[in-house]
C-alpha positions in Angstrom: -41.8 74.3 -26.3 -39.1 72.1 -28.1 -39.3 68.3 -26.7 -35.5 67.7 -27.1 -34.0 65.5 -24.3 -32.0 67.4 -22.2 -31.5 70.4 -24.5 -30.7 74.1 -23.2 -33.6 75.3 -21.6 -32.5 78.3 -19.4 -29.5 80.6 -20.8 -28.6 83.8 -19.1 -25.6 85.7 -21.0 -23.9 88.7 -19.1 -27.1 89.8 -16.9 -27.0 92.2 -14.2 -29.5 93.7 -11.7 -28.7 96.9 -10.4 -30.5 98.8 -7.5 -30.2 102.4 -6.8 -28.5 105.3 -8.5 -25.1 107.2 -8.5 -23.4 106.4 -5.1 -26.4 104.4 -3.9 -25.8 102.4 -6.6 -25.5 98.1 -5.9 -25.4 95.4 -7.8 -27.3 92.0 -7.1 -26.3 90.4 -10.2 -23.1 91.3 -12.1 -22.3 90.0 -15.7 -24.0 86.4 -14.6 -23.9 83.6 -17.1 -25.6 80.5 -16.6 -26.7 77.6 -19.0 -29.3 74.9 -17.4 -30.2 71.8 -19.2 -33.3 70.2 -19.0 -33.7 68.0 -16.5 -30.8 69.1 -14.2 -31.3 69.4 -10.1 -29.3 72.9 -9.3 -28.8 73.8 -5.9 -27.5 77.2 -5.3 -25.6 78.1 -2.0 -23.9 81.2 -0.9 -24.1 84.0 2.1 -27.1 86.4 2.3 -27.2 88.9 0.0 -25.3 87.4 -2.9 -27.8 87.4 -5.1 -29.4 84.0 -5.2 -33.1 84.9 -4.6 -33.0 87.8 -7.3 -31.7 85.1 -9.6 -34.7 82.9 -8.8 -36.8 85.8 -9.4 -35.6 86.8 -12.8 -35.5 83.4 -13.9 -39.0 83.1 -12.9 -40.2 85.9 -14.7 -41.0 87.8 -11.3 -38.4 90.5 -12.1 -36.5 91.8 -14.6 -32.7 92.1 -15.4 -30.5 95.6 -15.8 -29.0 94.4 -18.6 -27.9 91.3 -20.2 -29.9 88.4 -22.3 -32.1 85.7 -20.8 -33.0 83.2 -23.3 -35.7 80.9 -21.9 -37.1 77.5 -24.0 -35.1 79.2 -27.2 -36.9 82.7 -26.9 -35.2 86.0 -25.5 -37.2 87.1 -22.8 -36.9 90.9 -23.7 -38.9 90.3 -26.6 -41.8 88.7 -25.2 -45.2 90.4 -24.3 -45.9 90.8 -20.6 -49.2 88.8 -21.2 -47.0 86.0 -23.1 -44.8 85.8 -19.8 -47.5 85.4 -17.6 -48.6 82.4 -19.6 -45.7 80.7 -19.7 -45.6 81.0 -15.8 -48.5 79.9 -15.2 -48.2 76.7 -17.5 -44.4 76.2 -17.3 -42.8 77.2 -14.0 -43.8 76.4 -10.6 -42.9 78.2 -7.4 -42.3 76.9 -3.8 -41.3 79.4 -1.1 -39.6 78.8 2.3 -42.7 80.4 4.1 -45.1 78.5 2.1 -47.1 81.1 1.0 -50.4 79.7 1.3 -53.8 81.6 1.6 -54.7 81.6 5.0 -58.7 81.7 4.7 -58.8 78.9 1.9 -58.8 75.3 2.3 -56.1 72.9 1.4 -58.1 71.9 -1.6 -58.7 75.4 -2.6 -55.0 76.5 -2.3 -53.9 73.5 -4.7 -56.1 74.4 -7.1 -55.5 78.0 -7.4 -52.6 78.1 -10.3 -55.3 76.7 -12.6 -57.4 79.6 -12.1 -55.1 81.4 -14.5 -56.0 78.9 -17.3 -59.7 79.4 -17.2 -60.3 76.2 -15.6 -63.7 75.9 -14.2 -64.2 75.6 -10.5 -65.6 71.7 -10.3 -62.4 71.0 -12.7 -59.9 72.8 -10.4 -61.1 71.1 -7.3 -61.2 67.6 -9.2 -57.7 67.8 -10.3 -56.5 69.1 -6.8 -57.8 66.5 -4.9 -56.2 63.7 -7.5 -52.4 65.1 -6.9 -53.4 65.7 -3.1 -53.9 62.1 -2.9 -50.2 61.8 -4.2 -49.1 63.4 -1.4 -51.2 61.4 1.6 -52.8 64.8 2.1 -56.6 63.7 1.0 -57.7 63.2 4.4 -57.0 66.6 5.2 -57.8 68.5 2.1 -60.7 69.9 3.9 -58.4 71.6 6.7 -57.2 75.1 6.8 -53.3 75.7 6.3 -53.1 76.6 10.4 -54.3 73.1 11.1 -51.2 71.6 9.5 -47.9 71.1 10.2 -44.9 72.9 8.7 -43.9 69.8 6.9 -47.5 69.2 5.6 -48.1 72.6 4.6 -44.7 72.4 2.5 -46.1 69.5 1.1 -49.5 71.4 0.2 -47.1 73.9 -1.1 -44.9 71.4 -3.6 -48.8 70.2 -4.6 -49.6 73.6 -5.5 -46.4 74.1 -7.8 -47.3 70.8 -9.7 -50.9 70.9 -10.0 -50.3 72.8 -13.8 -47.6 70.1 -14.5 -44.7 72.8 -15.0 -41.3 71.9 -16.6 -39.6 74.2 -14.2 -39.6 74.2 -10.1 -38.1 77.2 -8.7 -37.7 76.6 -5.0 -36.4 79.3 -2.5 -35.3 78.0 0.9 -38.2 75.0 1.1 -36.4 73.4 4.1 -35.5 76.4 5.7 -38.5 76.4 8.3 -38.5 72.7 8.8 -36.9 70.3 11.4 -34.4 67.6 9.7 -36.8 64.8 9.4 -39.7 66.7 7.7 -36.4 68.3 5.5 -35.3 64.5 4.8 -39.3 64.3 3.4 -39.6 67.2 1.5 -36.0 66.6 -0.3 -37.7 63.2 -1.0 -40.4 64.6 -2.8 -38.2 66.5 -4.7 -36.1 63.8 -6.0 -38.8 61.7 -6.9 -40.3 64.9 -9.2 -36.8 65.5 -10.6 -36.4 61.5 -11.4 -39.4 61.9 -13.8 -37.6 64.8 -15.9 -38.1 68.1 -14.3 -35.6 70.8 -14.1 -35.6 72.1 -10.4 -33.4 75.2 -9.5 -33.2 75.3 -5.3 -31.7 77.6 -3.0 -30.2 76.7 0.2 -28.0 77.2 2.7 -27.9 73.6 3.8 -24.6 72.0 2.4 -26.0 68.5 3.9 -28.6 68.8 1.3 -26.4 69.1 -2.2 -26.2 65.2 -1.8 -29.8 65.2 -3.9 -28.3 68.2 -6.4 -27.0 66.9 -10.0 -25.1 70.2 -10.0 -24.1 72.8 -6.9 -23.3 76.3 -7.7 -22.0 78.8 -5.0 -22.6 82.3 -5.4 -20.6 85.0 -4.0 -21.3 89.2 -4.5 -23.4 88.3 -7.6 -21.4 85.8 -9.5 -20.4 82.3 -9.3 -17.9 81.5 -7.2 -17.7 77.7 -8.0 -19.9 75.7 -10.1 -19.5 71.7 -9.7 -21.4 69.0 -11.9 -22.0 65.7 -10.3 -23.9 63.8 -12.6 -22.8 64.2 -16.8 -25.8 65.8 -18.9 -26.2 62.4 -20.6 -27.6 60.7 -17.1 -29.9 63.3 -16.5 -33.6 62.3 -16.2 -35.5 61.8 -19.9 -38.2 63.9 -20.5 -39.6 67.2 -20.1 -42.9 66.9 -17.8 -43.5 64.9 -14.8 -44.7 61.7 -15.9 -45.8 59.9 -12.5 -47.7 62.8 -11.2 -50.1 63.5 -13.8 -53.3 64.5 -13.3 -56.0 63.6 -15.1 -59.7 64.1 -14.7 -62.0 61.7 -16.3 -65.3 62.5 -17.9 -68.3 62.4 -15.6 -72.0 63.1 -16.6 -70.8 65.9 -19.2 -68.8 65.1 -22.1 -66.5 67.6 -20.7 -62.5 65.9 -20.8 -59.5 67.7 -19.6 -55.8 65.8 -19.2 -52.4 67.0 -18.6 -50.1 64.3 -19.2 -46.2 64.3 -20.4 -47.2 63.8 -24.0 -49.3 67.0 -24.2 -49.2 70.1 -22.0 -53.3 70.8 -21.9 -56.0 68.9 -23.8 -59.1 70.6 -23.7 -62.4 69.2 -25.4 -66.3 70.1 -24.9 -67.0 73.7 -22.4 -64.0 73.3 -20.1 -62.2 76.7 -20.2 -63.6 80.0 -19.1 -62.3 83.3 -20.4 -61.2 86.1 -17.9 -64.9 87.8 -18.8 -66.8 85.2 -17.9 -64.5 84.2 -14.6 -65.4 87.8 -13.5 -69.2 87.7 -14.3 -69.3 84.7 -12.5 -67.6 86.7 -9.5 -69.9 89.4 -9.9 -72.9 87.5 -10.0 -71.8 85.4 -6.6 -71.4 88.6 -4.6 -74.5 89.9 -5.9 -76.4 87.0 -4.8 -74.7 87.1 -1.5 -75.7 90.9 -1.2 -79.5 90.3 -2.2 -79.6 87.3 0.5 -78.2 89.3 3.1 -80.7 91.9 2.3 -83.7 89.9 2.0 -82.8 88.1 5.5 -82.5 91.4 7.5 -86.0 92.5 7.6 -87.2 89.0 8.3 -84.7 88.9 11.4 -86.1 92.2 12.3 -89.7 91.4 12.3 -88.8 88.1 14.2 -87.1 89.8 17.1 -90.0 92.1 17.2 -92.4 90.0 17.6 -90.8 88.1 20.1 -90.5 91.3 22.2 -94.5 91.8 21.3 -95.3 88.1 22.3 -93.3 88.6 25.4 -95.7 91.8 26.8 -98.8 89.6 26.0 -97.2 86.8 27.8 -96.5 89.0 30.8 -100.1 90.8 30.6 -101.7 87.1 30.8 -99.5 86.4 33.9 -100.5 89.5 35.7 -104.4 88.9 35.2 -104.0 85.3 36.0 -102.4 86.5 39.6 -105.5 89.3 40.2 -108.2 86.6 39.5 -106.3 84.2 41.8 -106.6 86.8 44.9 -110.2 87.5 44.4 
């Protein structure tokens, strides 16, 4: 990606999104035009059903427009293969959802490390990087908790940490404070403002007009189109840089020569045997499953024998007791 300050990073030209056919056809977006500069903090508002979430999904490469052009980091998305879209999404785009979307049967540490799986980072590396970023959000002491053991505000902070673990340049937030009270909403917005001050581009959907004070630009949508577009900060005053410099993730070398760091100067710097391929990850998972199955099969007969032995010993002791009683009577 280019590294010029405040260049155009996202450009939508006449984008439309249609659902249904014929008389049942409806538009979520209609001839939508939008230009986003690097370092902007955009708040998108509007009534339910006006196309806000659809817009975020298209920008985040989770959905595809029915017509129009989408230029992302200087490239036409329509000409990019699905695999390249997936790689770009994993590396450059962080998602924050209203319902947190944490995996319930994984610990907080494992939840935060999930995005690094797609980059082929080994498990020990992923967990150490997740531990590092959780410390920034003051959640290190809860990293082995399960999601249900945290409050709503804490879960949302975990979701933000997860969205930042790969150090993306674009953060997409869909109602991140929708399920939170005013106090926790303020905490989350302060976190997002700090992230933005480091140069990240943030596009956030909200229904709360009180939160617009954090934005550099406020867009109101109506029926799939832009109704009003107000800039509160000039482009020349936007934060510099395209990567989050403060909340950087570094893993220092331990006993092995492996080194990996994600900083503002380079996206990913890897040396040594740090990255595993998809085949290696799949093979590792299969080996673990086989190991667990084998262990279970080996322990099953042992358990059965023990239970059988206990029954026999119980019968023997019962016989001994009866013999003693008979001797006493004599």
